[in-house]
GUFI-980957 format. One record per residue: residue number from 1; residue in one letter; chain; x, y, z of N, C-alpha, C in turn. Coordinates in pm, 1 decimal. Each point is the difference from the previous one (the first is absolute). Layout:
BEGIN
+-----+---+---+----------+----------+----------+----------+----------+----------+----------+----------+----------+
:   k : r : c :      n.u :      n.v :      n.w :     ca.u :     ca.v :     ca.w :      c.u :      c.v :      c.w :
+-----+---+---+----------+----------+----------+----------+----------+----------+----------+----------+----------+
: NUM : A : A :        X :        Y :        Z :        X :        Y :        Z :        X :        Y :        Z :
...
+-----+---+---+----------+----------+----------+----------+----------+----------+----------+----------+----------+
end
This chain:
BEGIN
+-----+---+---+----------+----------+----------+----------+----------+----------+----------+----------+----------+
:   k : r : c :      n.u :      n.v :      n.w :     ca.u :     ca.v :     ca.w :      c.u :      c.v :      c.w :
+-----+---+---+----------+----------+----------+----------+----------+----------+----------+----------+----------+
:   1 : M : A :  -2244.4 :   -538.1 :   2635.9 :    146.9 :     36.4 :    -11.1 :     47.1 :     77.1 :    -94.2 :
:   2 : E : A :    104.2 :     97.9 :     39.9 :     12.0 :    136.1 :    -93.4 :     72.5 :    -71.6 :    -80.0 :
:   3 : N : A :      0.5 :     64.7 :   -144.2 :    100.9 :    -46.3 :    -88.0 :    106.0 :    119.8 :    -15.3 :
:   4 : R : A :    139.7 :    -51.4 :     39.5 :     95.5 :     78.9 :      6.8 :     32.5 :     60.4 :   -127.0 :
:   5 : N : A :    -15.7 :   -126.1 :   -110.9 :     76.3 :     28.8 :   -123.5 :    -85.2 :     26.6 :   -112.5 :
:   6 : K : A :    -40.0 :    121.8 :     37.0 :   -117.7 :     47.5 :   -144.2 :     79.4 :     89.3 :    -86.4 :
:   7 : G : A :    116.7 :    -65.9 :    -41.2 :     78.7 :     62.5 :   -129.9 :    -56.8 :    -60.4 :   -105.4 :
:   8 : K : A :     60.0 :     35.7 :    -79.5 :    -31.2 :    -53.5 :   -150.7 :     -4.6 :   -156.0 :    -22.8 :
:   9 : W : A :     92.0 :    -63.1 :     55.0 :     16.0 :   -141.2 :     -5.6 :     -7.4 :    -59.7 :    124.7 :
:  10 : D : A :    -82.9 :    -76.7 :     20.4 :     -9.3 :    -57.1 :    131.3 :     79.6 :   -151.5 :      5.2 :
:  11 : M : A :     99.4 :    -23.4 :     66.4 :     66.4 :   -114.8 :     13.0 :    -52.9 :   -111.1 :    -39.8 :
:  12 : A : A :     46.0 :    -66.1 :    -93.1 :    -57.4 :   -106.2 :    -82.2 :     80.8 :   -130.9 :    109.1 :
:  13 : R : A :    -94.6 :    -82.5 :     22.7 :      1.9 :   -121.0 :     75.0 :     61.0 :   -126.1 :    -96.4 :
:  14 : L : A :    153.5 :     12.4 :     -1.4 :     58.5 :    -77.0 :    -83.7 :     47.4 :   -128.2 :     84.9 :
:  15 : D : A :    -10.2 :   -124.0 :    -50.8 :     72.8 :   -113.9 :     59.2 :    124.3 :    -11.2 :   -102.3 :
:  16 : E : A :     79.8 :   -125.5 :     76.4 :    154.6 :    -32.9 :     -5.7 :    -28.8 :    -38.0 :   -177.0 :
:  17 : F : A :    -82.4 :    -39.8 :    -93.2 :    -20.7 :    -40.3 :   -125.9 :    -16.9 :    127.7 :    -82.0 :
:  18 : D : A :    -65.3 :     44.8 :     83.6 :    -19.9 :    172.8 :    -82.2 :    131.1 :     87.7 :    -14.6 :
:  19 : A : A :     53.1 :    -13.8 :    117.7 :    131.8 :     39.0 :      9.1 :     94.0 :    -13.2 :    -67.3 :
:  20 : R : A :     26.1 :   -124.5 :     -7.9 :    102.7 :    -46.3 :    -66.5 :      6.0 :     34.4 :   -142.0 :
:  21 : L : A :   -184.5 :    -33.0 :    -74.7 :     -5.6 :     25.7 :   -116.9 :     41.5 :    157.1 :    -35.7 :
:  22 : L : A :    -57.5 :     71.8 :     72.7 :     51.2 :    153.7 :    -43.8 :    113.6 :     41.6 :     -1.1 :
:  23 : N : A :     75.5 :    -80.7 :     91.2 :    146.9 :     12.2 :     -7.1 :     60.4 :    -53.7 :   -126.0 :
:  24 : L : A :    -66.5 :   -135.6 :    -43.8 :     65.2 :    -37.4 :   -164.4 :    -45.2 :     90.8 :   -103.3 :
:  25 : V : A :   -144.7 :     18.9 :     -2.6 :    -34.6 :    120.8 :   -121.0 :     62.3 :    109.1 :    -13.1 :
:  26 : Q : A :     74.9 :     60.9 :    150.3 :     73.0 :    129.6 :    -48.4 :    145.3 :     -3.1 :    -70.9 :
:  27 : K : A :     41.2 :   -101.0 :      7.3 :    105.2 :    -40.9 :    -31.3 :     14.3 :    -42.9 :   -122.1 :
:  28 : D : A :   -104.7 :    -90.7 :    -72.5 :    -68.0 :    -47.9 :   -107.0 :   -157.8 :    -61.6 :    -38.1 :
:  29 : N : A :    -60.2 :    118.5 :    -45.1 :   -130.6 :    -34.4 :    -11.5 :    -31.7 :    -95.0 :   -145.6 :
:  30 : R : A :    102.2 :    -21.6 :    -58.3 :    -16.6 :    -65.5 :   -131.8 :      2.9 :   -163.0 :     48.1 :
:  31 : Q : A :     14.2 :    -54.7 :    106.4 :     -8.7 :   -158.2 :     34.6 :   -134.7 :     -8.4 :     -2.0 :
:  32 : T : A :      6.1 :   -143.7 :    -18.8 :   -155.7 :    -65.3 :    -45.8 :    -82.6 :    -52.9 :    146.3 :
:  33 : A : A :   -116.0 :    -13.7 :    -12.7 :    -21.8 :    -42.7 :    150.7 :     46.6 :    -86.0 :     36.2 :
:  34 : E : A :     44.8 :   -133.2 :    -89.5 :     76.6 :   -101.4 :     26.8 :    103.9 :     -3.7 :     51.3 :
:  35 : Q : A :     67.6 :     98.6 :    -41.0 :    129.5 :     26.6 :     59.9 :     -0.2 :     58.0 :    117.4 :
:  36 : L : A :   -105.9 :    103.9 :     50.4 :     25.2 :     91.0 :    120.6 :    -97.9 :   -142.1 :    122.3 :
:  37 : G : A :    -53.0 :    -59.1 :    -42.7 :    -69.6 :   -139.7 :     96.2 :     78.9 :    -71.6 :     47.3 :
:  38 : E : A :    102.6 :    -47.2 :   -106.2 :    134.8 :    -87.6 :     25.6 :     84.3 :     81.0 :    118.6 :
:  39 : K : A :     19.5 :    126.6 :    -28.9 :     74.3 :     48.1 :    130.5 :    -42.6 :     38.8 :    117.7 :
:  40 : I : A :   -164.6 :     24.0 :    -11.2 :    -60.9 :     43.6 :    129.4 :    -83.2 :   -164.0 :     51.5 :
:  41 : G : A :     22.2 :    -86.8 :    -61.5 :    -86.8 :   -114.1 :     52.7 :   -179.9 :    -11.7 :     11.0 :
:  42 : L : A :     -4.4 :     67.9 :   -101.1 :   -171.4 :     22.7 :    -89.0 :    -18.4 :    -47.1 :   -121.1 :
:  43 : S : A :   -127.1 :    -43.7 :    -22.9 :     -6.7 :    -35.8 :   -127.4 :     -3.4 :    134.0 :   -111.2 :
:  44 : A : A :     -7.2 :    -28.4 :   -128.6 :    -25.8 :    119.1 :    -95.4 :   -105.7 :     70.3 :     58.4 :
:  45 : A : A :   -120.5 :    -80.1 :    -11.6 :   -112.4 :     49.0 :    -17.8 :    -25.6 :     67.1 :    118.1 :
:  46 : A : A :     71.7 :    -12.7 :    146.8 :    -24.4 :     87.1 :     73.9 :     77.6 :    127.4 :     19.7 :
:  47 : C : A :    165.1 :    -40.0 :    -85.8 :     64.5 :    121.0 :    -24.6 :   -114.8 :     99.4 :    -74.6 :
:  48 : Q : A :    -46.6 :    -23.4 :   -126.1 :    -63.3 :     78.2 :    -79.8 :   -153.7 :     64.0 :     76.5 :
:  49 : K : A :    -24.0 :   -111.4 :     76.8 :   -122.4 :     66.0 :    115.6 :     17.4 :    147.7 :     74.5 :
:  50 : R : A :    129.4 :    -12.6 :     68.7 :    102.4 :     91.5 :     60.2 :     -6.3 :    108.7 :    -63.2 :
:  51 : L : A :     96.6 :    -16.4 :    -71.5 :     14.9 :    129.3 :   -111.9 :   -135.9 :     76.1 :    -23.0 :
:  52 : K : A :    -67.6 :    -51.5 :    -64.0 :   -132.6 :     80.3 :    -44.0 :    -72.8 :     81.5 :    106.1 :
:  53 : R : A :     18.9 :    -78.4 :    105.4 :     -6.5 :     82.8 :    149.5 :     44.9 :    115.2 :     32.4 :
:  54 : L : A :    128.3 :    -37.2 :    -14.9 :    129.2 :    119.1 :     33.1 :    -17.0 :    124.0 :    -69.6 :
:  55 : R : A :     -9.9 :    -34.9 :   -156.9 :    -55.9 :     86.1 :    -86.8 :   -149.0 :     87.7 :     25.2 :
:  56 : S : A :    -97.2 :   -108.1 :     29.9 :   -133.3 :    109.6 :     17.1 :      5.3 :     55.8 :    128.7 :
:  57 : Q : A :     97.6 :    -23.3 :     83.4 :      7.8 :     77.5 :    106.7 :     73.3 :    144.1 :     -4.6 :
:  58 : K : A :     88.3 :    -32.4 :    -90.6 :     78.8 :    122.2 :    -29.3 :    144.8 :    -38.5 :     66.9 :
:  59 : I : A :     41.9 :   -114.5 :     49.3 :    100.9 :    -11.0 :     75.1 :    118.1 :    -24.6 :    -83.3 :
:  60 : I : A :    -48.9 :    -85.0 :   -120.8 :    104.8 :     21.5 :   -147.0 :    -62.9 :    153.2 :    -70.5 :
:  61 : A : A :     43.8 :    114.3 :     18.6 :    -43.4 :     93.2 :    -74.8 :     22.4 :     -5.1 :   -140.7 :
:  62 : S : A :    118.4 :    -56.5 :    -67.5 :     56.5 :     26.3 :   -110.1 :     55.0 :   -128.9 :    -55.5 :
:  63 : D : A :    -14.0 :    -79.2 :   -113.3 :     72.7 :    -64.6 :    -80.1 :     67.0 :     79.7 :    -94.6 :
:  64 : I : A :    115.7 :     -7.0 :     14.0 :     92.7 :    135.6 :   -126.1 :     90.6 :    -77.2 :    -60.6 :
:  65 : S : A :     86.3 :     58.9 :    -79.5 :    152.1 :    -35.2 :    -53.2 :     75.3 :     81.1 :     53.6 :
:  66 : V : A :    115.8 :    -28.9 :     55.2 :    103.6 :    103.0 :     37.4 :    109.7 :      6.2 :   -123.1 :
:  67 : L : A :     -8.6 :    130.0 :    -32.7 :    127.6 :     -7.6 :   -105.4 :    112.2 :     77.1 :     38.1 :
:  68 : S : A :    116.5 :    -31.2 :    -96.8 :    120.2 :     52.2 :     28.2 :     27.9 :    113.3 :    -52.9 :
:  69 : P : A :    -11.6 :    114.1 :     60.4 :     18.8 :    144.4 :    -60.7 :     84.0 :     29.6 :    -83.5 :
:  70 : E : A :    115.0 :    -56.1 :     43.5 :    126.9 :      0.5 :    -91.1 :    -36.4 :    -52.9 :   -150.8 :
:  71 : A : A :    -64.6 :   -112.0 :    -16.3 :    -36.0 :    -91.7 :   -110.7 :   -107.4 :     84.9 :    -76.9 :
:  72 : V : A :    -63.3 :    103.4 :     23.5 :   -108.6 :     86.6 :    -50.8 :     70.7 :    134.9 :     -7.8 :
:  73 : G : A :    117.0 :      8.6 :      9.7 :     61.3 :    142.0 :    -15.4 :    -17.0 :    110.8 :    112.7 :
:  74 : R : A :    -57.2 :    -69.8 :     95.5 :     -5.3 :    103.0 :    116.3 :    135.7 :     -1.8 :    106.5 :
:  75 : R : A :    108.9 :     47.4 :    -36.1 :    119.2 :    -39.6 :     93.5 :     -4.1 :     64.6 :    104.4 :
:  76 : L : A :    -26.9 :    130.2 :     54.6 :     -5.3 :     84.2 :    103.3 :   -129.7 :    -17.7 :     76.7 :
:  77 : T : A :     48.2 :    -33.5 :    154.3 :   -108.2 :      2.9 :     87.3 :     -0.3 :    119.7 :     83.5 :
:  78 : M : A :   -101.8 :     79.4 :     66.5 :     81.4 :    142.3 :     77.7 :   -134.3 :      3.2 :    111.3 :
:  79 : V : A :     43.3 :      4.1 :    115.7 :    -76.9 :      0.0 :    107.3 :    -31.9 :    167.2 :     44.2 :
:  80 : V : A :   -114.7 :     22.9 :      8.4 :    -14.5 :    179.0 :    -15.6 :    -99.2 :     10.4 :     92.6 :
:  81 : E : A :     69.7 :     86.0 :    128.2 :    -67.0 :     85.7 :     84.8 :    -95.3 :     95.0 :    -61.5 :
:  82 : V : A :   -112.7 :     60.5 :     12.7 :    -70.8 :     87.7 :    -37.8 :    -60.8 :     56.4 :    110.9 :
:  83 : T : A :     16.8 :    126.0 :      6.1 :   -102.1 :     76.1 :    100.8 :    -81.4 :    133.2 :    -84.2 :
:  84 : L : A :    -97.4 :    -13.7 :     67.4 :   -112.5 :     86.6 :    -49.7 :     29.0 :    137.1 :     60.6 :
:  85 : E : A :   -118.1 :    101.8 :    -96.5 :      9.2 :    114.6 :     78.2 :    -80.7 :     16.7 :    129.8 :
:  86 : R : A :   -126.1 :    -50.9 :    -65.0 :   -132.0 :     -7.2 :    103.2 :    -29.4 :   -145.5 :     21.9 :
:  87 : E : A :    -82.9 :    -63.5 :    126.9 :    -11.9 :   -102.2 :     28.1 :   -183.8 :     -9.2 :     -4.0 :
:  88 : Q : A :    -36.3 :     66.9 :    -74.8 :   -148.5 :      5.1 :    -36.1 :    -23.8 :   -139.5 :    -36.3 :
:  89 : P : A :   -117.2 :    -48.8 :     12.7 :    -71.6 :   -127.3 :    -68.0 :     16.1 :    -23.5 :   -120.8 :
:  90 : E : A :    -39.9 :    118.6 :    -92.7 :    -44.5 :     -6.6 :   -113.4 :    142.5 :     44.6 :    -62.0 :
:  91 : V : A :    101.4 :     44.3 :      2.3 :    142.7 :     24.1 :    -22.2 :     57.0 :   -166.2 :     30.8 :
:  92 : L : A :     -9.3 :    -45.3 :    124.8 :     49.7 :   -135.6 :    -10.3 :    -39.8 :    -95.8 :    -95.4 :
:  93 : D : A :   -150.1 :    -14.9 :     20.0 :    -83.2 :    -86.6 :   -104.7 :     60.1 :     33.1 :   -138.6 :
:  94 : A : A :    -10.0 :    120.6 :    -27.2 :     60.2 :     18.3 :   -161.6 :    131.8 :    -69.5 :    -42.6 :
:  95 : F : A :    100.1 :     52.5 :    102.7 :    138.4 :    -72.7 :    -21.5 :    -15.3 :   -121.9 :     -4.9 :
:  96 : K : A :    -79.6 :    -81.8 :     85.3 :    -23.7 :   -150.1 :    -15.7 :    -53.9 :    -61.4 :   -129.5 :
:  97 : R : A :   -109.2 :     35.6 :    -37.9 :    -63.6 :    -22.8 :   -116.3 :    111.0 :     14.5 :   -113.0 :
:  98 : K : A :    100.9 :    114.2 :      6.5 :     95.4 :     40.4 :   -116.4 :    135.8 :   -100.0 :     24.6 :
:  99 : M : A :     25.6 :    -52.5 :    109.7 :     90.4 :   -111.0 :     -4.8 :    -58.4 :   -128.2 :    -26.8 :
: 100 : Q : A :   -143.4 :    -31.6 :     37.3 :    -79.0 :   -152.0 :    -67.8 :     -2.8 :    -14.2 :   -136.0 :
: 101 : Q : A :     -3.6 :    131.6 :    -92.8 :     -8.1 :    -23.8 :    -99.3 :    124.5 :     45.0 :   -111.1 :
: 102 : T : A :    129.9 :      4.9 :    111.0 :     78.9 :     -3.1 :    -76.1 :     83.6 :   -124.4 :     -9.0 :
: 103 : P : A :     71.4 :    -64.0 :   -124.5 :     43.0 :   -121.5 :    -30.3 :    123.3 :     -2.6 :     59.7 :
: 104 : E : A :     72.7 :    111.9 :     -5.3 :    132.2 :      3.2 :     55.4 :      9.9 :    -56.8 :    136.6 :
: 105 : V : A :    -50.3 :     59.5 :     85.4 :    -41.4 :     -9.9 :    169.7 :    -62.5 :   -146.3 :     19.5 :
: 106 : M : A :    143.8 :    -64.6 :     30.8 :    -51.0 :   -167.4 :     24.1 :    -61.8 :     -8.8 :    145.4 :
: 107 : Q : A :     25.8 :     96.5 :     86.8 :    -65.4 :      9.0 :    155.5 :    -29.8 :    117.3 :     44.7 :
: 108 : C : A :    -83.7 :     20.2 :     87.5 :    -13.2 :    127.8 :     59.9 :    -71.7 :     -0.3 :    146.3 :
: 109 : Y : A :    101.8 :     72.7 :     65.2 :    -70.7 :    -38.6 :    178.5 :     12.1 :    146.5 :     34.9 :
: 110 : Y : A :   -163.1 :     37.1 :     38.8 :     18.2 :     88.2 :    112.0 :     29.1 :      1.8 :    138.8 :
: 111 : V : A :    101.9 :     67.3 :     39.6 :     56.5 :    -10.1 :    124.6 :     20.1 :    127.0 :     89.6 :
: 112 : T : A :     59.2 :    -73.8 :    127.2 :      2.4 :    118.2 :    108.2 :    166.9 :     12.8 :    -26.3 :
: 113 : G : A :     12.6 :    145.7 :     81.1 :    143.6 :    -20.7 :      6.3 :     44.3 :    143.7 :    -82.5 :
: 114 : N : A :    118.4 :     -3.9 :    -47.1 :     31.4 :    155.9 :    -79.9 :    -75.3 :     -5.1 :   -122.4 :
: 115 : A : A :    -14.8 :    -78.7 :    -56.3 :    -81.8 :     -2.2 :   -141.7 :   -147.1 :    -37.5 :     -3.7 :
: 116 : D : A :    -60.6 :     31.9 :    -71.9 :   -136.8 :    -26.8 :     -4.4 :    -57.4 :   -129.3 :    -91.3 :
: 117 : F : A :    132.0 :    -23.5 :   -110.2 :     -6.3 :   -125.5 :    -40.2 :    151.8 :    -54.5 :    -75.8 :
: 118 : I : A :    -56.7 :   -138.9 :    -17.6 :    148.2 :    -48.6 :      9.2 :    -17.6 :    -96.2 :   -174.8 :
: 119 : I : A :     49.3 :     60.9 :    -99.5 :    -19.2 :    -86.5 :   -106.5 :     87.6 :    -79.6 :    -67.5 :
: 120 : I : A :    -29.3 :   -102.8 :    -54.3 :    109.1 :   -105.5 :   -113.2 :    -51.9 :     37.2 :   -134.3 :
: 121 : V : A :    122.9 :     63.3 :    -36.1 :    -33.2 :     17.2 :   -177.0 :    145.2 :    -70.2 :    -70.5 :
: 122 : T : A :    -65.4 :    -50.2 :    -88.2 :     86.4 :    -72.0 :   -155.1 :     32.6 :    102.8 :    -81.5 :
: 123 : A : A :     93.4 :      9.3 :    -69.9 :     53.2 :     81.3 :   -105.2 :     87.1 :    -50.4 :    -98.9 :
: 124 : R : A :    -30.5 :     11.1 :   -109.8 :    107.0 :    -47.4 :   -109.2 :    144.5 :     12.8 :     16.9 :
: 125 : D : A :      9.5 :    179.8 :     44.5 :    136.6 :     54.1 :     30.3 :    -13.3 :    141.3 :     70.6 :
: 126 : M : A :     98.7 :     83.0 :     22.7 :    -12.4 :     79.7 :     75.5 :    -78.2 :    140.3 :    -77.1 :
: 127 : K : A :      9.3 :     -5.0 :   -136.9 :    -69.9 :     95.2 :    -22.0 :   -144.2 :    -49.8 :    -22.0 :
: 128 : D : A :    -41.2 :   -129.0 :      7.2 :   -152.3 :    -26.3 :     -9.9 :    -30.7 :     27.3 :    161.6 :
: 129 : Y : A :     46.6 :      6.1 :     86.9 :    -20.8 :     30.1 :    132.3 :     25.5 :    156.9 :     38.6 :
: 130 : E : A :     74.0 :     63.5 :    -94.6 :    -29.2 :    145.5 :    -15.1 :   -121.9 :     43.3 :    -13.0 :
: 131 : D : A :    -45.0 :    -49.6 :   -135.1 :   -136.6 :     29.1 :    -98.3 :   -106.4 :    -34.2 :    157.4 :
: 132 : F : A :     12.8 :   -131.1 :     41.3 :   -110.3 :    -42.5 :    137.6 :    -38.2 :    134.7 :     98.3 :
: 133 : T : A :    140.3 :     12.7 :     37.2 :     12.4 :    123.9 :    118.3 :    -89.3 :    145.3 :    -82.1 :
: 134 : R : A :     63.6 :     25.1 :   -104.0 :    -78.5 :    135.5 :    -73.3 :   -166.9 :    -15.2 :     13.2 :
: 135 : R : A :    -37.3 :    -98.5 :    -33.6 :   -162.0 :    -56.6 :    -10.3 :    -58.5 :     26.0 :    129.9 :
: 136 : F : A :     50.8 :    -87.8 :     95.6 :    -54.3 :    -35.6 :     66.2 :     24.2 :     82.8 :    165.5 :
: 137 : F : A :    136.8 :     60.5 :     -4.4 :     32.8 :     55.3 :    119.4 :     25.4 :    174.1 :    -26.2 :
: 138 : F : A :     67.8 :     26.4 :   -115.1 :     18.9 :    160.4 :     -3.5 :   -130.2 :     56.8 :    -68.5 :
: 139 : Q : A :    -86.0 :    -85.9 :    -48.4 :   -114.0 :     54.3 :    -92.0 :   -107.2 :     25.6 :    108.4 :
: 140 : N : A :     26.2 :    -85.1 :    139.9 :   -119.2 :      5.8 :     44.7 :     53.7 :     71.3 :    166.6 :
: 141 : S : A :   -111.3 :    108.0 :      4.0 :     27.8 :    143.2 :     79.8 :    -21.5 :    -82.4 :    148.8 :
: 142 : N : A :    -60.2 :    -87.2 :     41.5 :    -34.5 :    -81.5 :     95.9 :    161.0 :    -59.2 :     56.2 :
: 143 : V : A :     57.1 :    -40.8 :    -90.6 :    134.3 :    -78.4 :     37.8 :    105.5 :    124.0 :     61.2 :
: 144 : R : A :    -13.7 :    -16.4 :    126.3 :    127.1 :     89.2 :     91.1 :    144.4 :     -2.3 :    -73.4 :
: 145 : R : A :     25.0 :   -143.5 :     32.9 :    169.1 :    -71.9 :    -40.4 :    -46.5 :   -139.1 :     18.6 :
: 146 : F : A :    114.6 :    -60.3 :    -67.7 :     32.0 :   -129.6 :    -15.3 :    120.0 :    -20.1 :     20.1 :
: 147 : Q : A :     43.8 :   -133.7 :     50.4 :    134.4 :    -34.6 :    -12.3 :     17.7 :   -150.0 :    -65.8 :
: 148 : T : A :     87.5 :    -28.9 :    -73.4 :      2.9 :    -92.8 :    -86.9 :    139.5 :   -102.8 :     68.9 :
: 149 : N : A :     -5.9 :   -123.4 :     15.1 :     85.3 :    -70.1 :     16.4 :    -26.2 :   -132.6 :   -110.8 :
: 150 : V : A :    135.2 :      9.3 :    -59.5 :     43.3 :    -97.9 :   -105.1 :     30.6 :   -157.3 :     43.4 :
: 151 : V : A :    -82.2 :    -76.9 :    -31.4 :     38.0 :   -145.5 :     53.6 :    124.1 :    -69.3 :    -78.3 :
: 152 : M : A :     88.8 :     -2.8 :     66.4 :    139.0 :    -46.8 :    -75.3 :    -10.4 :   -152.4 :      9.6 :
: 153 : D : A :    -65.6 :    -99.9 :     64.2 :    -49.9 :   -142.6 :     24.4 :   -127.8 :    -33.8 :     41.6 :
: 154 : N : A :    -43.4 :    -70.6 :    -68.1 :   -135.2 :    -62.6 :     81.0 :     62.7 :   -108.6 :     90.4 :
: 155 : V : A :     -1.3 :     35.3 :    134.9 :     54.9 :   -131.4 :     83.4 :   -130.3 :   -106.5 :     32.3 :
: 156 : K : A :   -158.3 :     73.6 :     14.9 :    -64.8 :    -91.9 :     30.0 :   -106.5 :     59.8 :    -55.9 :
: 157 : V : A :    -67.6 :    -21.7 :   -114.7 :   -149.3 :     39.2 :    -60.4 :   -116.1 :    -86.6 :     29.0 :
: 158 : G : A :   -133.6 :     29.1 :     36.6 :    -65.3 :   -119.4 :     -8.9 :   -121.3 :     90.0 :     74.3 :
: 159 : L : A :   -133.0 :   -106.7 :     -6.3 :   -127.3 :     60.5 :     75.7 :    -51.1 :   -119.7 :     67.7 :
: 160 : S : A :     93.6 :   -116.8 :     64.9 :    -22.3 :   -105.2 :     60.3 :    -29.8 :     58.0 :    128.7 :
: 161 : V : A :   -146.0 :    -76.9 :     77.1 :     -1.5 :     33.5 :    147.2 :      6.9 :   -135.8 :     43.3 :
: 162 : P : A :    112.2 :    -31.7 :    109.7 :    -21.4 :   -113.6 :     84.5 :   -139.0 :      4.1 :     65.0 :
: 163 : V : A :    -56.9 :   -162.2 :      4.1 :    -86.7 :    -31.1 :     50.3 :     -3.3 :   -101.5 :     44.4 :
: 164 : E : A :    -80.0 :     14.6 :    155.2 :    -10.6 :   -106.7 :    102.7 :   -123.7 :    -65.7 :     15.8 :
: 165 : A : A :    -20.3 :    -95.0 :     60.1 :   -135.6 :    -41.4 :     18.8 :    -54.9 :     52.8 :    136.6 :
: 166 : E : A :    -90.3 :     -0.5 :     38.9 :    -59.0 :     68.2 :    124.7 :     15.7 :   -100.8 :    102.6 :
+-----+---+---+----------+----------+----------+----------+----------+----------+----------+----------+----------+
end
């Protein structure tokens, strides 16, 4: 039988316990195995085994701490649409690498539509953002244009993915 899902990720087979566990750790990954086990009806050892497997399969891609940007002096967030002059692979790859290496860029998406990239940028203030635009947009001959949207209110921010059992 032909495998129709030949993408980067094959769909993982997740049972109800996996799904409940993943939904819980996306909200708070500092819960102990005992706490998680109580919530989903498994032993602590079973939770630890499942978490180890989910990490080794890269279903859990990363365990991180989410910081408050304001608490560390990054009071502004911008959503920026960037259009490049040419969409040649080497130009796209160079821009992707630059964004990956830039701490102010919180997220970067290569997209379809009117722009080539959507980036989420944090800055201390407007002067800081202006310096960023000079370094990465105005001094880059491959950037045709960019449009900035300043975030007025973080209505919902997160990376959680809804998980359901097979």
